[in-house]
N, C-alpha and C positions, 0 to 999 in steps of 0.2 A: 552575218561580218562582224568578228571580235575587235573590239577596240582597245580594250583594257580588261586585264585579270588583277584583282586584289587578293592577299591572303595575309592571315596573322596566325601566330601560335598554331600552325601545323608542321610537326614533325621539327625540321630543323629549322623553319621560318617562324622565329620566335617574334620577331618584330614585322609589323606592317612592311609587306613589299608588293609593289607593283610592276606589273609586266607590260607593255605598252605597244600596239601594233600601229599606233598614230604617227604619220610620217612627220618628219622634221626639217628643217633646214638643210639638214646634213643630207637628205635623200639625192639619189643620184639618177633617178630616173624610174625608179620601179614601184612610185607610188600609184595607188588607184584612186581615183575619185570616187567618192560616195552619194554625193548629190546631197548631203545634208550638211547644213551649216550650224556652228556653236560659235556664239558671240560675234555674228556678222561674218565668218570665215568658214570656207566650205573644210569640210574633214575630209583628210586623205589618208589611207591606210596602206600598210606595207603587206605583201602576200605571203611572208613568212619571216621568223626570226630564229638566230640561232644562239644557242646558251652555251658558252665555254666556259671552262673550270676545271680546276684539279680535281683529282679522285677524292670523293668525300665531301665535297665542297656544297652540295646541294642541289646540283642540277636534276638530277632524276627526281627529287624531293619537289623541285618546282612542278614538273609534270605531274606527279603523284597529287598535289594540292589540287590541280585542273580536274584530275579525275575524280578526287574525292568530293567536289563540289557536283560534278555530274552524277555521282553516284547518290549523293544526298536528294537532289532533283526526282531523280528517275524512282528512287525507292522507299522515301520515308513514309508513305503510306502504309505500304503492305510489310515492308523487309522491317521497318523499324518497330510495326506493331509486336513483332517477337522481343523486342527488348524492352528492358524496364527503364532504359533512358536513352540517351543519345550515341550513337558509337562514334568516336571521334580518336585522332592521334594528338593531343597537344605536345610542346616540346618537353622531353623527356628529361633533360638534364638538370632542370630547376623546380622542385617539387611546387615551388608558387605556381608554375603555369597551369597546373591543374586546377586553378580556382580561377583562371581567366578565361575569358572566351575565345572562341576559336573563330575568324573572321573569314567570309567568301563573298566576293562582289565582282560582277562583270559589266562591263559596258557594251552593248551590242546595236548593231544597226541591222534591222529586218522589215522585210517586204518588197513587195514590187514598187510601192509608194515608200520609199525609206522612211522608218521611223527610228530614232533612237531609243533605245531602254536601259536603264540601270536596275539592275536587280542584285540583292543580295542578303546576307543573313548572319546572325550570330549564334554559336551554340555553346552550349554549358554540357555537363555529363547528364545532367537531367532531361534537358529540354530545348526547345528553340526559343533564345532570350529576346531574339529582335529579328524581323522580316521586312523587306520594303521593295516595292517596284515604282521607279519613275518611268515616265513616257515622255517625250520631247517631241510632239506633232507639232511641224511648222516651226520648230525650233524653240516651243515654250515648255516649260516643266510642268507636267501634271503628276502629283502624288495618286498614283492609282491604289495603293494601299500601303499603310503602315501598321505593324504589329510590334506589340512589346508583351513582355511574359508579366502574368499577374502573379500575385505572390503566391497564392495556391498551387501547387505544381502540376496538380492533376488537370487544370484548365488551360484552354487553349491560348490564352492572353487575350489583351485589348487589341481591336481592331478598329483601325480609322480609313474611312473612305471620303477624304475631302473632294469637294467639287463633283462634278459629273463626269469626268474624263473614262470612269471603269463603269461600264452598265451591266446589266444581268443581274442575275440571283446570286449576289457576293453575300449578303447577309447569312443565307441559308447554307453557304459552303463553310461558313465560321463555324458552324456546328458539327460539322464532319472532320474537322480540324483538330487533331489531338494536341497535348502540349508538345511531343516528341515526333511533330509531322510538320511538314511545310506546307503552308497555305497555298503554294504554287503546285505541289504536288497533287494536292486535293482538287485544285481548280482544273487542271490538267487531266486529273483520272475521271472528273465528270464532263469534261469537255467544254469548259467555258470558251466561249467564242473569242473574247480578247486574250485571257491569260492562255490559252491553249498555243498561242503563237510563240510565245517565250517558252514553254514547256516542252512543246515537239523540238524546238531548236537544240536544247540540251539531248533529247532523246537520240540526235542524227548527228550529233558531232563528237568530237573528242575520243576518236578510235585510237587507242594507243598500241604503236608499234615498237617492239622491243628486239632485242637479239638472241633471246632466250628460246623457251621452249615453242614460244607464239609461232616460231618460223613453220612448224608443221601444220599448225591450226590455218596460218593463212594461205601455206600453199595449197592446202584442201580447198580454201574459201576460191583461192585462185582457179582451181581447177573446175570448181561450181559454175564460176563465171563464165568460163571458155565454153561449157556445156548446155548452158543456159541457151533456151530458145530465142529468148527475146533479147540478151546483150551480147550473146556469144559470137556471131559473125562480127559485128564492130569492135569488140574486146579482143578479139583472134587476130584482127588485122593491125590494131594497136600493138599489143604484146610482141607481135613478130617483127613488126617495124622498129621498135625499141630494142629488142635482142639483137637484131642486126646492126642497129646505128652503135651499140656499145662494142661491137667486133669480138661476139663469143662464138664466132662461126657457125651460126644457126642461119637456116636459110629460110624456114618454114616450120610447120609443125603438123602432126598427124593428131585425127581427133578420132576415138572409136568408142563410142557410149556404151557398146554392147559389153565392154569390159570392166571389171571393178574399179571403183572411181581412181583409186590410186595408181590404176594402169592406164587410164584412159588416154592421156595426154604423153605424146613422145616429140621430142624436138628433131629436127631435121638439121644435120650438120653437113657441111662441105665435106666430099670424100675425094678421093683421088681422080683428075680429071673434072667432067661436069657432073658427079654424081653426088646425091644427097643420101647420106645414110641417117635413119632413124636410131635411137638410142634412147634404152631404156630410163625414164626419169630417176627413178629410184635408185638404180645402183650403178650407172653410168655417168650422170652428169655430177658437176663438181659442186662442192659446198658452196662456191660463190655463185653458181647458177641458181642453184636453189634458194639462196638468199635473194638474189635480185629478183627471180620469179615470183618467190612469196611477196616482195615488198610492191609487185607491178597491182595485184589485184585491191590492194587497200588506195594506193595511189589512184588508181583509176575511177575508184568511186568516188573519192574524196573531190576530185577534178570534175565528175560528173555532177556531183549534187552541190557542189559549191560550197562544201563543211571543212570544217578545221580538224588537222590530223596532226597527232602529236606521235613523235619517233624519238627514243631514248637509244643513244648511242649511235646514230645514223651510217656512223663511219666504221661499226665494228666490224661486218660482215662485208661491206662494199670498198671497193677503190675509190681514192678520192676522184677519181675521174668520174666514176660512177654518182659518188655523193654529188659532185657540180652539177651532173645531168639531171639530178632529181631536182637540185633546186631551181634550175633554168626553167623546169617544166613549171612549177609555181610561179616563176617570176615574168614568164610569158606571157602577154594577155591572149596570144593566140591559142597556146596548149592550156590556157586557163581561163578560159571567158566568162566562167560562173563566180569569178571571185575567191575559190578555194582558198584556204591559208594552210600553212604549216609553222609547227614548232617543234624545233630539234634540238636535242643535246649533243654535243660532237666534242672529240680531242683532235679533230682534222683541222691542224692550223694552217694547212694548205689552202682552205676555204677563205683565209685573210690575205694569202698572199697572191703573186703575179708569176711565180716562176713556173708553177706546175700546170694549174688549170685556169690561169686568169682569175681576178678576183670575184666570185660570183654573188657575194654579197654586198650590200651599200653598209656605208658605216652605221647608221641607224636600225641596222637589222641585227646587229652583235650585241648580246648581253653577256655578263659575265657573273659568275657567282665566287665568292672566297669566304671562307670559315674563319670565324673571329676565334679567340682565344677562349670564350665561353663556350664554343661549340655552334654557336648561332650561324645561319647562313645569312650574308649580304647580297642582294641582289640590285645590279645597277646597271646602265647601259654604257656602252663602249664611250657614247658621244660625250660622258660627262669629263673625259678628258680632252675633249675638243681637238680629235685629229685632224691633219690637213688632208684635202682631197689625195695629195699627191702621196702622201705618208704610207709606208710598208707597214701595214697593220700587222702581219704575221712575225716581222722581227720585233715590233715594239710590244706584243703580247709575250713573245719569248722571253724578251729581255725584262717583263716584267713590270712594263711602263703602266701596264693597265689594271694589275691586278691577277688576280686567278691562275697562276701557276705555282706549283709546289714550291715549298720553301726548302729545298735539299740541296746540298752541297754536294760538287761531284765527288763521286767515289764514297759518300758518307754512308749509305746503305752497305757496300762491302767493308769499309773500316769497322761498323757495329757487329756484323756476324763474324769477321775475324776476331775483334775484342771477346765476343762469347765463347769461339771455339778454343782460343787461348788462354782465355781466364783473365785478360789483362784489362785495365781501366782504360 
């Protein structure tokens, strides 16, 4: 379960930014207990957060930063071995940022007997400059390892293992850790019993869902789940119920495993009278049905595994009513019993209001990105504005009370184009 994510100097996120899923006093009932205490108080988390903001303000870059951390943990041993240094994307609008490190850090709660972990690292172009993992069994901090870069760029760095919290052959693992590789990746690759718990979490989380070409890939993945002998029957029932629930006219589905994979699934639609008519999925179903169908596979797996799912522009291919239903799937403890989490970006301000779908998000589940004049992204929670419980968040957002809306006067774009066409100032 993800508590917090911190980043600095990645794409437009120049200064340190933090995205928190820890519930606050503004929460209105969606928070989940974790069974873990910090400073004598139990930590509660929210199952989702939505990031709102103008185009180009850094919403997608926030998700990209999370994915960049995942990519580093998954691939630093093998994939970075082909690099002379470290692949990273520091802030591009100031040359000085190239000389500054890139920071990534997460706070997690993992395990059946839940334990909190803080893991992070800093990268330069040449190497891993710092890396750390702290654990909090029984609420008390243990430094499992701390790493700092040596002066010699080819060496893996200086490692400290204070205390006896981290056991096993940790010293031997340092010998297999290059200067441009993460110690956690090396430990996970060699299946260190304690460190593999954190390493595997990165392997199983942060699947990114976008509105682009991956719809085809996700659609194919969903077909695979439907025809899978183990998950297929339960997933088919789940998909059919959801398709019915959103009133797409679907009454069921036909599965024919003998056909080519992209033709195996046909949805049954209500026909005249009491008939059900199968339609070819590729040629006869709408783009909206394709988008919803392709989204259900990742959502199902995320809910089954209790993992963290990322969705960029959640509303781009789905009606606001469907977006609200996706949100409620994660909010409801009955449909989300394993504590899966969703982090999404959106322009769907209806999610903040009550007129269309009711407000499906709590005040402390809304985050905003704005772009400064320097091109840097500022990321902050809506609750910084301390909105009242009865406040119309949609109206306040659109009127600029919380920031995050484009600074464009009505008709300004049309006037600028007219000036270009007429040659006037």
